[in-house]
BAGUBA-204709 format. One record per residue (C-alpha): chain; x, y negated, z. Coordinates in nm, 3 decimals, always signed. Layout:
BEGIN
mol:A&c1:X&c2:Y&c3:Z
...
This chain:
BEGIN
mol:A&c1:+0.000&c2:+0.000&c3:+0.000
mol:A&c1:+0.134&c2:-0.343&c3:-0.096
mol:A&c1:+0.123&c2:-0.613&c3:+0.170
mol:A&c1:+0.115&c2:-0.983&c3:+0.085
mol:A&c1:+0.220&c2:-1.263&c3:+0.318
mol:A&c1:+0.401&c2:-1.596&c3:+0.331
mol:A&c1:+0.719&c2:-1.677&c3:+0.521
mol:A&c1:+0.796&c2:-2.032&c3:+0.632
mol:A&c1:+1.174&c2:-2.070&c3:+0.628
mol:A&c1:+1.361&c2:-2.301&c3:+0.869
mol:A&c1:+1.474&c2:-2.534&c3:+0.590
mol:A&c1:+1.120&c2:-2.619&c3:+0.479
mol:A&c1:+1.065&c2:-2.370&c3:+0.197
mol:A&c1:+0.777&c2:-2.123&c3:+0.201
mol:A&c1:+0.809&c2:-1.795&c3:+0.011
mol:A&c1:+0.507&c2:-1.583&c3:-0.076
mol:A&c1:+0.603&c2:-1.216&c3:-0.061
mol:A&c1:+0.493&c2:-0.866&c3:-0.145
mol:A&c1:+0.616&c2:-0.576&c3:+0.066
mol:A&c1:+0.590&c2:-0.207&c3:+0.140
mol:A&c1:+0.727&c2:+0.041&c3:+0.389
mol:A&c1:+0.772&c2:+0.045&c3:+0.768
mol:A&c1:+0.898&c2:-0.289&c3:+0.906
mol:A&c1:+1.174&c2:-0.114&c3:+1.100
mol:A&c1:+1.311&c2:+0.083&c3:+0.802
mol:A&c1:+1.631&c2:-0.023&c3:+0.621
mol:A&c1:+1.566&c2:-0.353&c3:+0.445
mol:A&c1:+1.574&c2:-0.387&c3:+0.066
mol:A&c1:+1.501&c2:-0.725&c3:-0.097
mol:A&c1:+1.405&c2:-0.733&c3:-0.466
mol:A&c1:+1.433&c2:-1.052&c3:-0.672
mol:A&c1:+1.238&c2:-1.110&c3:-0.994
mol:A&c1:+1.330&c2:-1.324&c3:-1.293
mol:A&c1:+1.169&c2:-1.545&c3:-1.558
mol:A&c1:+0.887&c2:-1.561&c3:-1.657
mol:A&c1:+0.773&c2:-1.314&c3:-1.395
mol:A&c1:+0.684&c2:-1.301&c3:-1.026
mol:A&c1:+0.705&c2:-1.063&c3:-0.731
mol:A&c1:+0.417&c2:-0.847&c3:-0.856
mol:A&c1:+0.643&c2:-0.694&c3:-1.122
mol:A&c1:+0.810&c2:-0.488&c3:-0.847
mol:A&c1:+0.488&c2:-0.322&c3:-0.728
mol:A&c1:+0.560&c2:+0.015&c3:-0.890
mol:A&c1:+0.908&c2:+0.015&c3:-0.737
mol:A&c1:+0.777&c2:-0.090&c3:-0.395
mol:A&c1:+0.532&c2:+0.200&c3:-0.401
mol:A&c1:+0.804&c2:+0.451&c3:-0.489
mol:A&c1:+1.047&c2:+0.332&c3:-0.220
mol:A&c1:+0.795&c2:+0.271&c3:+0.060
mol:A&c1:+0.851&c2:+0.605&c3:+0.234
mol:A&c1:+1.209&c2:+0.536&c3:+0.337
mol:A&c1:+1.269&c2:+0.163&c3:+0.313
mol:A&c1:+1.119&c2:-0.172&c3:+0.403
mol:A&c1:+1.099&c2:-0.337&c3:+0.062
mol:A&c1:+1.029&c2:-0.710&c3:+0.037
mol:A&c1:+0.984&c2:-0.885&c3:-0.299
mol:A&c1:+0.959&c2:-1.262&c3:-0.262
mol:A&c1:+0.829&c2:-1.499&c3:-0.522
mol:A&c1:+1.131&c2:-1.723&c3:-0.575
mol:A&c1:+1.092&c2:-2.093&c3:-0.512
mol:A&c1:+0.899&c2:-2.245&c3:-0.802
mol:A&c1:+0.693&c2:-1.928&c3:-0.864
mol:A&c1:+0.341&c2:-1.822&c3:-0.764
mol:A&c1:+0.248&c2:-1.952&c3:-0.414
mol:A&c1:+0.607&c2:-2.023&c3:-0.306
mol:A&c1:+0.724&c2:-2.380&c3:-0.257
mol:A&c1:+0.803&c2:-2.561&c3:-0.580
mol:A&c1:+1.021&c2:-2.862&c3:-0.499
mol:A&c1:+1.042&c2:-3.126&c3:-0.769
mol:A&c1:+1.355&c2:-3.177&c3:-0.974
mol:A&c1:+1.608&c2:-2.937&c3:-1.120
mol:A&c1:+1.871&c2:-2.995&c3:-0.851
mol:A&c1:+1.651&c2:-2.813&c3:-0.598
mol:A&c1:+1.702&c2:-2.496&c3:-0.804
mol:A&c1:+2.080&c2:-2.489&c3:-0.788
mol:A&c1:+2.214&c2:-2.148&c3:-0.691
mol:A&c1:+2.320&c2:-2.253&c3:-0.340
mol:A&c1:+1.965&c2:-2.354&c3:-0.250
mol:A&c1:+1.801&c2:-2.037&c3:-0.379
mol:A&c1:+2.066&c2:-1.821&c3:-0.213
mol:A&c1:+1.986&c2:-2.000&c3:+0.114
mol:A&c1:+1.621&c2:-1.901&c3:+0.068
mol:A&c1:+1.709&c2:-1.531&c3:+0.041
mol:A&c1:+1.950&c2:-1.539&c3:+0.335
mol:A&c1:+1.681&c2:-1.703&c3:+0.550
mol:A&c1:+1.418&c2:-1.453&c3:+0.433
mol:A&c1:+1.646&c2:-1.162&c3:+0.523
mol:A&c1:+1.703&c2:-1.313&c3:+0.868
mol:A&c1:+1.327&c2:-1.345&c3:+0.918
mol:A&c1:+1.267&c2:-0.984&c3:+0.816
mol:A&c1:+1.546&c2:-0.863&c3:+1.043
mol:A&c1:+1.411&c2:-1.050&c3:+1.344
mol:A&c1:+1.062&c2:-0.918&c3:+1.274
mol:A&c1:+1.205&c2:-0.565&c3:+1.284
mol:A&c1:+1.393&c2:-0.626&c3:+1.609
mol:A&c1:+1.734&c2:-0.644&c3:+1.443
mol:A&c1:+1.993&c2:-0.917&c3:+1.462
mol:A&c1:+1.915&c2:-1.192&c3:+1.214
mol:A&c1:+2.251&c2:-1.148&c3:+1.038
mol:A&c1:+2.221&c2:-0.768&c3:+0.999
mol:A&c1:+2.313&c2:-0.678&c3:+0.639
mol:A&c1:+2.055&c2:-0.570&c3:+0.385
mol:A&c1:+2.058&c2:-0.205&c3:+0.290
mol:A&c1:+2.047&c2:-0.335&c3:-0.066
mol:A&c1:+1.980&c2:-0.648&c3:-0.265
mol:A&c1:+1.817&c2:-0.581&c3:-0.603
mol:A&c1:+1.787&c2:-0.842&c3:-0.877
mol:A&c1:+1.662&c2:-0.864&c3:-1.234
mol:A&c1:+1.720&c2:-1.155&c3:-1.476
mol:A&c1:+1.732&c2:-1.478&c3:-1.269
mol:A&c1:+1.687&c2:-1.266&c3:-0.959
mol:A&c1:+2.007&c2:-1.091&c3:-1.062
mol:A&c1:+2.188&c2:-1.423&c3:-1.102
mol:A&c1:+2.091&c2:-1.510&c3:-0.745
mol:A&c1:+2.195&c2:-1.165&c3:-0.624
mol:A&c1:+2.536&c2:-1.191&c3:-0.796
mol:A&c1:+2.591&c2:-1.528&c3:-0.628
mol:A&c1:+2.486&c2:-1.413&c3:-0.283
mol:A&c1:+2.699&c2:-1.099&c3:-0.303
mol:A&c1:+3.008&c2:-1.294&c3:-0.414
mol:A&c1:+2.967&c2:-1.571&c3:-0.158
mol:A&c1:+2.838&c2:-1.379&c3:+0.144
mol:A&c1:+2.929&c2:-1.011&c3:+0.104
mol:A&c1:+2.867&c2:-0.944&c3:+0.475
mol:A&c1:+2.494&c2:-1.002&c3:+0.411
mol:A&c1:+2.445&c2:-0.679&c3:+0.214
mol:A&c1:+2.570&c2:-0.324&c3:+0.200
mol:A&c1:+2.489&c2:-0.260&c3:-0.166
mol:A&c1:+2.398&c2:-0.454&c3:-0.477
mol:A&c1:+2.175&c2:-0.335&c3:-0.762
mol:A&c1:+2.153&c2:-0.544&c3:-1.080
mol:A&c1:+1.913&c2:-0.495&c3:-1.371
mol:A&c1:+1.986&c2:-0.673&c3:-1.699
mol:A&c1:+2.139&c2:-0.980&c3:-1.546
mol:A&c1:+2.487&c2:-1.088&c3:-1.652
mol:A&c1:+2.769&c2:-1.151&c3:-1.412
mol:A&c1:+2.853&c2:-1.525&c3:-1.430
mol:A&c1:+3.211&c2:-1.465&c3:-1.547
mol:A&c1:+3.122&c2:-1.235&c3:-1.836
mol:A&c1:+2.825&c2:-1.453&c3:-1.931
mol:A&c1:+3.050&c2:-1.760&c3:-1.941
mol:A&c1:+3.304&c2:-1.571&c3:-2.155
mol:A&c1:+3.040&c2:-1.462&c3:-2.404
mol:A&c1:+2.880&c2:-1.806&c3:-2.426
mol:A&c1:+3.221&c2:-1.957&c3:-2.492
mol:A&c1:+3.343&c2:-1.703&c3:-2.748
mol:A&c1:+3.059&c2:-1.489&c3:-2.887
mol:A&c1:+2.844&c2:-1.632&c3:-3.168
mol:A&c1:+2.606&c2:-1.337&c3:-3.123
mol:A&c1:+2.544&c2:-1.413&c3:-2.756
mol:A&c1:+2.506&c2:-1.784&c3:-2.828
mol:A&c1:+2.238&c2:-1.702&c3:-3.083
mol:A&c1:+2.068&c2:-1.459&c3:-2.845
mol:A&c1:+2.068&c2:-1.727&c3:-2.572
mol:A&c1:+1.943&c2:-2.009&c3:-2.795
mol:A&c1:+1.600&c2:-1.991&c3:-2.632
mol:A&c1:+1.755&c2:-2.145&c3:-2.319
mol:A&c1:+1.794&c2:-2.477&c3:-2.498
mol:A&c1:+1.420&c2:-2.485&c3:-2.568
mol:A&c1:+1.336&c2:-2.398&c3:-2.207
mol:A&c1:+1.535&c2:-2.701&c3:-2.089
mol:A&c1:+1.324&c2:-2.945&c3:-2.294
mol:A&c1:+1.119&c2:-3.197&c3:-2.099
mol:A&c1:+0.803&c2:-3.079&c3:-2.271
mol:A&c1:+0.875&c2:-2.706&c3:-2.246
mol:A&c1:+0.612&c2:-2.637&c3:-1.979
mol:A&c1:+0.334&c2:-2.799&c3:-2.181
mol:A&c1:+0.438&c2:-2.627&c3:-2.502
mol:A&c1:+0.462&c2:-2.288&c3:-2.333
mol:A&c1:+0.119&c2:-2.324&c3:-2.170
mol:A&c1:-0.062&c2:-2.423&c3:-2.491
mol:A&c1:-0.311&c2:-2.188&c3:-2.655
mol:A&c1:-0.327&c2:-1.937&c3:-2.371
mol:A&c1:+0.054&c2:-1.928&c3:-2.335
mol:A&c1:+0.096&c2:-1.829&c3:-2.699
mol:A&c1:+0.474&c2:-1.888&c3:-2.687
mol:A&c1:+0.517&c2:-1.675&c3:-2.375
mol:A&c1:+0.380&c2:-1.337&c3:-2.484
mol:A&c1:+0.642&c2:-1.280&c3:-2.760
mol:A&c1:+0.914&c2:-1.297&c3:-2.493
mol:A&c1:+0.812&c2:-0.947&c3:-2.386
mol:A&c1:+0.866&c2:-0.782&c3:-2.724
mol:A&c1:+1.148&c2:-0.529&c3:-2.707
mol:A&c1:+1.295&c2:-0.650&c3:-3.037
mol:A&c1:+1.241&c2:-0.919&c3:-3.296
mol:A&c1:+0.927&c2:-0.857&c3:-3.497
mol:A&c1:+0.779&c2:-0.600&c3:-3.258
mol:A&c1:+0.432&c2:-0.647&c3:-3.115
mol:A&c1:+0.320&c2:-0.642&c3:-2.754
mol:A&c1:+0.467&c2:-0.349&c3:-2.558
mol:A&c1:+0.242&c2:-0.078&c3:-2.419
mol:A&c1:+0.299&c2:-0.187&c3:-2.061
mol:A&c1:+0.159&c2:-0.535&c3:-2.131
mol:A&c1:-0.202&c2:-0.436&c3:-2.069
mol:A&c1:-0.494&c2:-0.676&c3:-2.032
mol:A&c1:-0.468&c2:-0.636&c3:-1.655
mol:A&c1:-0.097&c2:-0.714&c3:-1.662
mol:A&c1:-0.161&c2:-1.021&c3:-1.876
mol:A&c1:-0.407&c2:-1.148&c3:-1.617
mol:A&c1:-0.140&c2:-1.106&c3:-1.349
mol:A&c1:+0.093&c2:-1.324&c3:-1.555
mol:A&c1:-0.174&c2:-1.583&c3:-1.632
mol:A&c1:-0.254&c2:-1.617&c3:-1.261
mol:A&c1:+0.112&c2:-1.706&c3:-1.195
mol:A&c1:+0.166&c2:-1.926&c3:-1.500
mol:A&c1:-0.151&c2:-2.129&c3:-1.443
mol:A&c1:+0.000&c2:-2.253&c3:-1.119
mol:A&c1:+0.264&c2:-2.429&c3:-1.329
mol:A&c1:+0.586&c2:-2.349&c3:-1.511
mol:A&c1:+0.805&c2:-2.644&c3:-1.416
mol:A&c1:+0.962&c2:-2.473&c3:-1.117
mol:A&c1:+1.046&c2:-2.162&c3:-1.317
mol:A&c1:+1.200&c2:-2.369&c3:-1.596
mol:A&c1:+1.410&c2:-2.565&c3:-1.349
mol:A&c1:+1.636&c2:-2.262&c3:-1.303
mol:A&c1:+1.752&c2:-2.311&c3:-1.663
mol:A&c1:+1.786&c2:-2.686&c3:-1.622
mol:A&c1:+1.993&c2:-2.646&c3:-1.306
mol:A&c1:+2.237&c2:-2.394&c3:-1.451
mol:A&c1:+2.561&c2:-2.489&c3:-1.629
mol:A&c1:+2.547&c2:-2.158&c3:-1.820
mol:A&c1:+2.374&c2:-2.216&c3:-2.151
mol:A&c1:+2.484&c2:-2.215&c3:-2.515
mol:A&c1:+2.707&c2:-2.510&c3:-2.608
mol:A&c1:+2.530&c2:-2.785&c3:-2.796
mol:A&c1:+2.846&c2:-2.912&c3:-2.968
mol:A&c1:+3.224&c2:-2.878&c3:-2.975
mol:A&c1:+3.259&c2:-3.112&c3:-2.675
mol:A&c1:+3.006&c2:-2.934&c3:-2.455
mol:A&c1:+3.119&c2:-2.904&c3:-2.092
mol:A&c1:+3.062&c2:-2.529&c3:-2.086
mol:A&c1:+3.352&c2:-2.479&c3:-2.326
mol:A&c1:+3.598&c2:-2.603&c3:-2.061
mol:A&c1:+3.421&c2:-2.449&c3:-1.762
mol:A&c1:+3.613&c2:-2.184&c3:-1.566
mol:A&c1:+3.541&c2:-1.984&c3:-1.252
mol:A&c1:+3.804&c2:-1.909&c3:-0.992
mol:A&c1:+3.818&c2:-1.527&c3:-0.988
mol:A&c1:+3.789&c2:-1.507&c3:-0.610
mol:A&c1:+3.471&c2:-1.716&c3:-0.620
mol:A&c1:+3.288&c2:-1.469&c3:-0.846
mol:A&c1:+3.437&c2:-1.135&c3:-0.739
mol:A&c1:+3.182&c2:-0.904&c3:-0.577
mol:A&c1:+3.333&c2:-0.676&c3:-0.314
mol:A&c1:+3.034&c2:-0.458&c3:-0.226
mol:A&c1:+2.933&c2:-0.132&c3:-0.398
mol:A&c1:+2.738&c2:-0.236&c3:-0.706
mol:A&c1:+2.518&c2:-0.045&c3:-0.947
mol:A&c1:+2.429&c2:-0.219&c3:-1.275
mol:A&c1:+2.132&c2:-0.073&c3:-1.464
mol:A&c1:+2.123&c2:-0.204&c3:-1.820
mol:A&c1:+1.857&c2:-0.160&c3:-2.088
mol:A&c1:+2.066&c2:-0.170&c3:-2.404
mol:A&c1:+1.780&c2:-0.294&c3:-2.624
mol:A&c1:+1.787&c2:-0.631&c3:-2.450
mol:A&c1:+1.758&c2:-0.887&c3:-2.729
mol:A&c1:+1.861&c2:-1.183&c3:-2.512
mol:A&c1:+2.146&c2:-1.033&c3:-2.307
mol:A&c1:+2.374&c2:-0.825&c3:-2.526
mol:A&c1:+2.565&c2:-0.516&c3:-2.408
mol:A&c1:+2.901&c2:-0.692&c3:-2.452
mol:A&c1:+2.820&c2:-0.869&c3:-2.126
mol:A&c1:+2.921&c2:-0.543&c3:-1.955
mol:A&c1:+3.269&c2:-0.547&c3:-2.108
mol:A&c1:+3.536&c2:-0.625&c3:-1.849
mol:A&c1:+3.283&c2:-0.634&c3:-1.566
mol:A&c1:+3.498&c2:-0.409&c3:-1.348
mol:A&c1:+3.756&c2:-0.687&c3:-1.322
mol:A&c1:+3.507&c2:-0.882&c3:-1.109
mol:A&c1:+3.327&c2:-0.589&c3:-0.945
mol:A&c1:+3.584&c2:-0.338&c3:-0.818
mol:A&c1:+3.324&c2:-0.095&c3:-0.676
mol:A&c1:+3.112&c2:-0.071&c3:-0.990
mol:A&c1:+2.887&c2:+0.190&c3:-1.143
mol:A&c1:+2.714&c2:+0.106&c3:-1.473
mol:A&c1:+2.404&c2:+0.295&c3:-1.584
mol:A&c1:+2.328&c2:+0.230&c3:-1.951
mol:A&c1:+1.973&c2:+0.304&c3:-2.067
mol:A&c1:+1.973&c2:+0.312&c3:-2.449
mol:A&c1:+1.594&c2:+0.326&c3:-2.491
mol:A&c1:+1.510&c2:+0.038&c3:-2.253
mol:A&c1:+1.496&c2:-0.336&c3:-2.315
mol:A&c1:+1.525&c2:-0.639&c3:-2.089
mol:A&c1:+1.190&c2:-0.535&c3:-1.940
mol:A&c1:+1.319&c2:-0.207&c3:-1.798
mol:A&c1:+1.134&c2:-0.260&c3:-1.469
mol:A&c1:+0.805&c2:-0.224&c3:-1.659
mol:A&c1:+0.921&c2:+0.032&c3:-1.912
mol:A&c1:+1.089&c2:+0.282&c3:-1.682
mol:A&c1:+0.992&c2:+0.217&c3:-1.318
mol:A&c1:+1.058&c2:+0.578&c3:-1.214
mol:A&c1:+1.415&c2:+0.559&c3:-1.348
mol:A&c1:+1.470&c2:+0.222&c3:-1.179
mol:A&c1:+1.342&c2:+0.355&c3:-0.846
mol:A&c1:+1.562&c2:+0.665&c3:-0.875
mol:A&c1:+1.870&c2:+0.455&c3:-0.946
mol:A&c1:+1.798&c2:+0.224&c3:-0.652
mol:A&c1:+1.760&c2:+0.529&c3:-0.429
mol:A&c1:+2.085&c2:+0.673&c3:-0.566
mol:A&c1:+2.263&c2:+0.345&c3:-0.493
mol:A&c1:+2.128&c2:+0.345&c3:-0.138
mol:A&c1:+2.242&c2:+0.704&c3:-0.087
mol:A&c1:+2.591&c2:+0.635&c3:-0.220
């Protein structure tokens, strides 16, 4: 059974959450991406509920969570602070020390970007990391700087940063949104995108898209607009982006926006790495193969 509740964090942000499992069980937090919301984890929550306390928050800017104005409020450090505070709340509610590490942090898409950042910056906050189709910042930067194919695949980010993107995406029953879920260019709606699932998305999107789009506006990682673009001279200090916790990366290789080359050289930044490639899955692997995703999360937790 999926529980829903809101958590008021000490720094003034409220996160609406979905959860399953006994409150005292090992804590797993699952982070969604764009243009989704916490409900996309429901099938995973149900599969893991017997052994773990699984909490899937709606990130700031999504669903009923706080949606502060302005892109700066969506910088990585602020969203990471939300997840750290949520974990502390869940730990205290279970009678554990607030700083007790998560059994695992799981992230997809933007949720993965947040998870990469938290794991690199505060490794003592988690025992394991699980990433689904979300590039490590160092390999993403490399590909945006040097790969024409990845720049083309990421071109949609430029549109999402437009001032009028929210209005254009919402027009005509979100006509520009539904094609995002196609597994490949020219394909129609996937089987998992049922009428009921569409209504779940509409309910989230009708509350506004500006917060969700602010993640793109706040990030320095986007395709260069010209030869003088700042991203072309951007560099990360290796120690700032190295993840020193056991990490399992699950990657649908049919992802049309995030190409498999993003996995190349990943072990240089993630010493304790296991990569699970799924040739017949796309970016939307959580919907396409929830049983596989749940099994891999369980395998990571058992490792």
